[in-house]
C-alpha positions as semicolon CSV with decimal commas, in nm:
position;residue;x (nm);y (nm);z (nm)
1;X;3,714;-9,093;0,892
2;X;3,665;-8,948;0,508
3;X;3,866;-9,112;0,277
4;X;4,049;-8,878;-0,010
5;X;3,948;-8,986;-0,321
6;X;4,244;-8,944;-0,508
7;X;4,429;-9,171;-0,281
8;X;4,108;-9,439;-0,338
9;X;4,140;-9,392;-0,702
10;X;4,516;-9,522;-0,671
11;X;4,461;-9,799;-0,438
12;X;4,133;-9,959;-0,623
13;X;4,122;-9,989;-0,984
14;X;3,832;-9,861;-1,155
15;X;3,749;-10,215;-1,269
16;X;3,761;-10,367;-0,929
17;X;3,597;-10,128;-0,745
18;X;3,236;-10,286;-0,612
19;X;2,934;-10,092;-0,685
20;X;2,918;-9,979;-0,354
21;X;3,253;-9,853;-0,331
22;X;3,221;-9,655;-0,658
23;X;2,834;-9,520;-0,516
24;X;3,062;-9,403;-0,224
25;X;3,378;-9,222;-0,447
26;X;3,110;-9,085;-0,677
27;X;2,962;-8,971;-0,388
28;X;3,253;-8,768;-0,198
29;X;3,350;-8,650;-0,549
30;X;2,994;-8,469;-0,593
31;X;3,067;-8,356;-0,215
32;X;3,388;-8,195;-0,283
33;X;3,264;-8,019;-0,606
34;X;2,984;-7,913;-0,376
35;X;3,189;-7,792;-0,131
36;X;3,449;-7,603;-0,385
37;X;3,116;-7,450;-0,534
38;X;3,010;-7,333;-0,188
39;X;3,365;-7,173;-0,139
40;X;3,357;-6,992;-0,442
41;X;3,039;-6,852;-0,472
42;X;3,089;-6,598;-0,187
43;X;3,340;-6,488;-0,373
44;X;3,178;-6,418;-0,599
45;X;2,914;-6,251;-0,416
46;X;3,140;-6,077;-0,240
47;X;3,282;-5,913;-0,552
48;X;2,914;-5,852;-0,670
49;X;2,850;-5,696;-0,317
50;X;3,182;-5,445;-0,377
51;X;3,029;-5,400;-0,767
52;X;2,674;-5,303;-0,587
53;X;2,807;-5,081;-0,313
54;X;3,011;-4,894;-0,606
55;X;2,692;-4,846;-0,817
56;X;2,547;-4,743;-0,502
57;X;2,781;-4,444;-0,422
58;X;2,755;-4,364;-0,761
59;X;2,397;-4,345;-0,793
60;X;2,314;-4,155;-0,470
61;X;2,469;-3,831;-0,585
62;X;2,250;-3,812;-0,865
63;X;1,926;-3,911;-0,647
64;X;2,021;-3,625;-0,388
65;X;2,077;-3,373;-0,653
66;X;1,771;-3,432;-0,829
67;X;1,547;-3,425;-0,473
68;X;1,702;-3,097;-0,435
69;X;1,622;-2,988;-0,785
70;X;1,287;-3,059;-0,701
71;X;1,232;-2,915;-0,387
72;X;1,412;-2,582;-0,531
73;X;1,154;-2,610;-0,824
74;X;0,830;-2,636;-0,580
75;X;0,970;-2,360;-0,359
76;X;0,953;-2,161;-0,713
77;X;0,648;-2,243;-0,788
78;X;0,493;-2,197;-0,464
79;X;0,657;-1,856;-0,416
80;X;0,514;-1,754;-0,764
81;X;0,159;-1,826;-0,644
82;X;0,183;-1,661;-0,292
83;X;0,355;-1,368;-0,511
84;X;0,065;-1,370;-0,775
85;X;-0,216;-1,383;-0,508
86;X;-0,060;-1,118;-0,259
87;X;0,060;-0,846;-0,573
88;X;-0,300;-0,749;-0,639
89;X;-0,382;-0,703;-0,327
90;X;-0,070;-0,468;-0,265
91;X;-0,132;-0,303;-0,560
92;X;-0,529;-0,255;-0,425
93;X;-0,409;-0,152;-0,078
94;X;-0,092;0,112;-0,253
95;X;-0,377;0,248;-0,500
96;X;-0,393;0,632;-0,410
97;X;-0,669;0,754;-0,245
98;X;-0,864;1,109;-0,224
99;X;-0,707;1,298;0,073
100;X;-1,036;1,458;0,265
101;X;-0,969;1,733;0,567
102;X;-1,275;1,799;0,779
103;X;-1,204;2,120;0,976
104;X;-1,390;2,162;1,307
105;X;-1,715;2,332;1,301
106;X;-1,720;2,678;1,399
107;X;-1,974;2,841;1,549
108;X;-2,098;3,228;1,713
109;X;-2,406;3,313;1,862
110;X;-2,454;3,666;1,746
111;X;-2,737;3,954;1,889
112;X;-2,815;4,263;1,679
113;X;-3,012;4,567;1,655
114;X;-3,338;4,491;1,480
115;X;-3,311;4,895;1,408
116;X;-2,963;4,871;1,264
117;X;-2,853;4,523;1,181
118;X;-2,451;4,496;1,079
119;X;-2,365;4,462;0,711
120;X;-2,237;4,093;0,777
121;X;-2,551;3,990;0,890
122;X;-2,755;3,778;0,611
123;X;-3,088;3,925;0,515
124;X;-3,408;3,775;0,688
125;X;-3,712;3,662;0,546
126;X;-4,019;3,878;0,554
127;X;-4,176;3,758;0,918
128;X;-3,884;3,639;1,049
129;X;-3,683;3,793;1,363
130;X;-3,383;3,582;1,381
131;X;-3,194;3,375;1,190
132;X;-2,927;3,055;1,166
133;X;-2,714;3,072;0,871
134;X;-2,540;2,751;0,819
135;X;-2,247;2,755;0,578
136;X;-2,120;2,415;0,419
137;X;-1,763;2,506;0,227
138;X;-1,535;2,315;0,010
139;X;-1,237;2,335;-0,125
140;X;-1,095;2,083;-0,381
141;X;-0,770;2,083;-0,543
142;X;-0,674;1,805;-0,816
143;X;-0,362;1,727;-0,926
144;X;-0,221;1,509;-1,247
145;X;0,061;1,362;-1,446
146;X;0,014;1,497;-1,836
147;X;0,181;1,248;-2,129
148;X;0,188;1,445;-2,409
149;X;0,088;1,223;-2,718
150;X;0,199;1,526;-3,009
151;X;0,204;1,881;-3,012
152;X;-0,115;1,923;-2,960
153;X;-0,273;1,637;-2,735
154;X;-0,192;1,516;-2,404
155;X;-0,365;1,254;-2,125
156;X;-0,372;1,371;-1,793
157;X;-0,422;1,114;-1,539
158;X;-0,560;1,219;-1,214
159;X;-0,300;1,117;-0,936
160;X;-0,420;1,362;-0,637
161;X;-0,722;1,494;-0,506
162;X;-0,741;1,687;-0,151
163;X;-1,071;1,818;-0,032
164;X;-1,113;2,055;0,271
165;X;-1,482;2,086;0,420
166;X;-1,583;2,362;0,661
167;X;-1,919;2,469;0,831
168;X;-1,992;2,805;0,992
169;X;-2,259;2,821;1,185
170;X;-2,380;3,176;1,298
171;X;-2,726;3,227;1,495
172;X;-2,846;3,552;1,475
173;X;-3,085;3,678;1,692
174;X;-3,222;4,031;1,835
175;X;-3,184;4,159;2,173
176;X;-3,443;4,090;2,430
177;X;-3,534;3,775;2,229
178;X;-3,746;3,494;2,425
179;X;-3,569;3,197;2,520
180;X;-3,823;3,000;2,299
181;X;-3,682;3,155;1,940
182;X;-3,358;3,097;2,072
183;X;-3,399;2,754;2,070
184;X;-3,593;2,697;1,735
185;X;-3,264;2,836;1,560
186;X;-3,077;2,605;1,761
187;X;-3,260;2,296;1,595
188;X;-3,160;2,470;1,249
189;X;-2,806;2,428;1,419
190;X;-2,872;2,073;1,494
191;X;-2,971;1,980;1,162
192;X;-2,651;2,147;1,003
193;X;-2,427;1,941;1,232
194;X;-2,601;1,613;1,173
195;X;-2,526;1,641;0,788
196;X;-2,196;1,772;0,858
197;X;-2,104;1,453;1,079
198;X;-2,056;1,217;0,761
199;X;-1,968;1,473;0,517
200;X;-1,617;1,334;0,534
201;X;-1,749;1,061;0,412
202;X;-1,972;1,208;0,129
203;X;-1,695;1,362;0,025
204;X;-1,461;1,105;-0,007
205;X;-1,721;0,882;-0,195
206;X;-1,727;1,162;-0,462
207;X;-1,377;1,210;-0,496
208;X;-1,295;0,856;-0,536
209;X;-1,482;0,825;-0,833
210;X;-1,213;1,065;-1,014
211;X;-0,916;0,917;-0,883
212;X;-0,712;0,767;-1,187
213;X;-0,932;0,913;-1,435
214;X;-0,779;0,981;-1,763
215;X;-0,847;1,263;-1,945
216;X;-0,788;1,394;-2,299
217;X;-0,683;1,725;-2,394
218;X;-0,625;1,936;-2,651
219;X;-0,454;2,269;-2,752
220;X;-0,144;2,459;-2,851
221;X;-0,085;2,518;-2,472
222;X;-0,056;2,165;-2,314
223;X;0,029;2,355;-1,962
224;X;-0,276;2,604;-1,968
225;X;-0,526;2,327;-2,092
226;X;-0,405;2,081;-1,862
227;X;-0,450;2,369;-1,545
228;X;-0,799;2,440;-1,674
229;X;-0,923;2,103;-1,720
230;X;-0,823;2,026;-1,332
231;X;-0,963;2,347;-1,201
232;X;-1,297;2,223;-1,354
233;X;-1,273;1,912;-1,219
234;X;-1,214;2,040;-0,862
235;X;-1,555;2,274;-0,964
236;X;-1,723;1,941;-1,060
237;X;-1,639;1,777;-0,702
238;X;-1,725;2,040;-0,466
239;X;-2,056;2,073;-0,682
240;X;-2,166;1,748;-0,634
241;X;-2,084;1,742;-0,308
242;X;-2,287;2,013;-0,282
243;X;-2,607;1,883;-0,473
244;X;-2,558;1,549;-0,246
245;X;-2,531;1,682;0,092
246;X;-2,825;1,948;0,102
247;X;-2,956;1,977;0,402
248;X;-3,218;2,227;0,282
249;X;-3,509;1,998;0,270
250;X;-3,453;1,890;0,606
251;X;-3,481;2,271;0,712
252;X;-3,765;2,337;0,538
253;X;-3,934;2,052;0,717
254;X;-3,829;2,130;1,062
255;X;-3,967;2,507;0,978
256;X;-4,269;2,330;0,918
257;X;-4,324;2,139;1,195
258;X;-4,258;2,433;1,421
259;X;-4,423;2,758;1,194
260;X;-4,087;2,917;1,221
261;X;-4,125;2,875;1,576
262;X;-4,424;3,076;1,620
263;X;-4,628;2,695;1,785
264;X;-4,510;2,518;2,092
265;X;-4,351;2,191;1,938
266;X;-4,096;2,032;2,144
267;X;-3,784;2,129;1,937
268;X;-3,585;1,785;2,010
269;X;-3,896;1,614;1,856
270;X;-3,913;1,850;1,593
271;X;-3,567;1,793;1,466
272;X;-3,596;1,415;1,517
273;X;-3,908;1,373;1,321
274;X;-3,781;1,591;1,060
275;X;-3,479;1,390;1,001
276;X;-3,639;1,102;1,010
277;X;-3,918;1,196;0,758
278;X;-3,650;1,374;0,542
279;X;-3,833;1,206;0,224
280;X;-4,206;1,418;0,287
281;X;-4,244;1,720;0,117
282;X;-4,216;2,062;0,304
283;X;-4,575;2,183;0,349
284;X;-4,482;2,549;0,347
285;X;-4,122;2,610;0,153
286;X;-3,964;2,870;0,224
287;X;-3,719;3,089;0,039
288;X;-3,471;3,106;0,312
289;X;-3,453;2,788;0,523
290;X;-3,259;2,809;0,848
291;X;-3,469;3,067;0,981
């Protein structure tokens, strides 16, 4: 049974209390204070918990905003790196390239009367009775954009090049010629067709070197000067194409191997040997290769 300390204080005078009772009274008083503090302590923490909850609620919103801002910033940085890497590639892909048109081979096998050769027949070399005329043709069109700096000066940038390639082959044999002569001229045709197979790659490489080129022009008539420059560039492209294509040495070597069709060397073997050993100088060059 618990004794109320207040009742105890009234019933027992302070001086009349025994040491044991005083100890008991003091113990009860301390327990009471301790109980009071225990009761009040949760209230204080409860209030603190409420305040802490408010602080949390107020702190969550700025924290979420900061996270969103960091995510957006990261996406922007990532997008910039992707764009920086993609943009040069796109520019490379979209860079203008020359247009090369390779027309199909045009071939004709024609016979003639040696006593009255037709007017459109190329002349034969001395000692020749037949001929293979391989005509490699090229036509280039060059266009550009002009930026005039003053009344007499301008810069032309090459923006478009189109090259069209042709190969016309005409084999001329006299009436009543032997099959061996016909086959020999056919070997010349095979060599010309071999060079024409990759002629478009050659033309593309040559023309690509002129794409985007900037040329300074001067004169009182800028339009006329620009047109003249573009025409000259087109001529330079076709001249370079003809110079690099150059099947002539191979045709000469083929004629040297076959003695212009007068020996019995197999045509197929002679063509393969001439194409493989083009660096070998022809022992007996002729003035009209392809006969």
